[in-house]
C-alpha positions as CSV (number, residue, x, y, z in Angstrom):
1,X,-83.8,172.6,15.2
2,X,-85.3,171.9,18.1
3,X,-85.8,168.5,20.0
4,X,-89.3,169.6,22.3
5,X,-89.8,165.3,22.6
6,X,-89.1,164.4,26.1
7,X,-87.7,161.0,26.8
8,X,-91.7,160.0,27.9
9,X,-92.9,160.2,24.7
10,X,-90.4,158.2,22.6
11,X,-92.5,154.8,21.8
12,X,-89.8,151.2,21.9
13,X,-91.3,148.6,19.6
14,X,-89.4,145.2,20.1
15,X,-88.7,143.4,17.3
16,X,-86.9,140.1,16.7
17,X,-84.0,140.7,15.6
18,X,-81.4,143.8,14.6
19,X,-78.1,143.7,12.7
20,X,-74.8,143.8,15.4
21,X,-72.8,146.0,15.4
22,X,-70.1,144.7,18.5
23,X,-68.7,141.5,18.2
24,X,-68.1,139.2,20.9
25,X,-64.9,139.0,20.2
26,X,-64.6,142.7,20.9
27,X,-65.7,142.2,24.9
28,X,-62.6,141.1,26.5
29,X,-60.5,144.9,25.1
30,X,-63.6,147.2,27.0
31,X,-64.0,145.7,30.8
32,X,-65.2,149.0,31.5
33,X,-68.2,148.3,29.3
34,X,-68.6,151.7,28.1
35,X,-68.1,151.1,24.4
36,X,-71.0,152.1,22.4
37,X,-71.1,151.8,18.4
38,X,-73.6,153.7,16.2
39,X,-74.7,153.2,12.5
40,X,-75.5,156.6,10.7
41,X,-77.3,156.7,7.3
42,X,-79.4,158.4,5.1
43,X,-82.0,156.8,2.5
44,X,-85.2,157.9,0.6
45,X,-86.9,158.0,4.3
46,X,-85.0,159.3,6.0
47,X,-81.7,158.8,8.4
48,X,-81.5,155.9,10.7
49,X,-79.2,155.8,13.5
50,X,-78.8,152.1,14.2
51,X,-77.1,151.2,18.3
52,X,-75.5,148.6,19.9
53,X,-73.9,149.3,23.0
54,X,-73.0,147.0,26.5
55,X,-75.1,149.0,28.8
56,X,-78.7,149.2,27.2
57,X,-79.1,152.7,29.5
58,X,-76.4,154.8,28.4
59,X,-77.4,153.8,23.9
60,X,-81.4,154.3,25.4
61,X,-80.5,157.9,26.7
62,X,-78.5,159.3,23.3
63,X,-81.3,157.9,21.5
64,X,-84.0,159.2,23.3
65,X,-82.3,162.3,23.0
66,X,-82.1,162.8,19.3
67,X,-86.1,162.8,19.8
68,X,-87.7,160.3,17.7
69,X,-91.6,159.3,17.6
70,X,-89.7,155.4,17.8
71,X,-86.9,153.4,18.7
72,X,-86.8,149.8,17.9
73,X,-85.2,147.9,20.7
74,X,-84.0,143.8,20.4
75,X,-84.4,142.0,23.4
76,X,-81.1,140.5,24.3
77,X,-79.9,137.2,26.5
């Protein structure tokens, strides 16, 4: 299957809460900030990819490359 969607076709939706995949205790072990963690699940509604990253732009590029219509995003900080 070929992904014919462009990153500009993806709609971002801000949601109030998403599970954390990276805990604060892990921060000192990754001073370069390149940690990205994914959880992939499959259910009746299809495949869901949950991601967490120190650098959101890395995660956004990765998720956009999968070709979803929507990406849910939680605002932090």
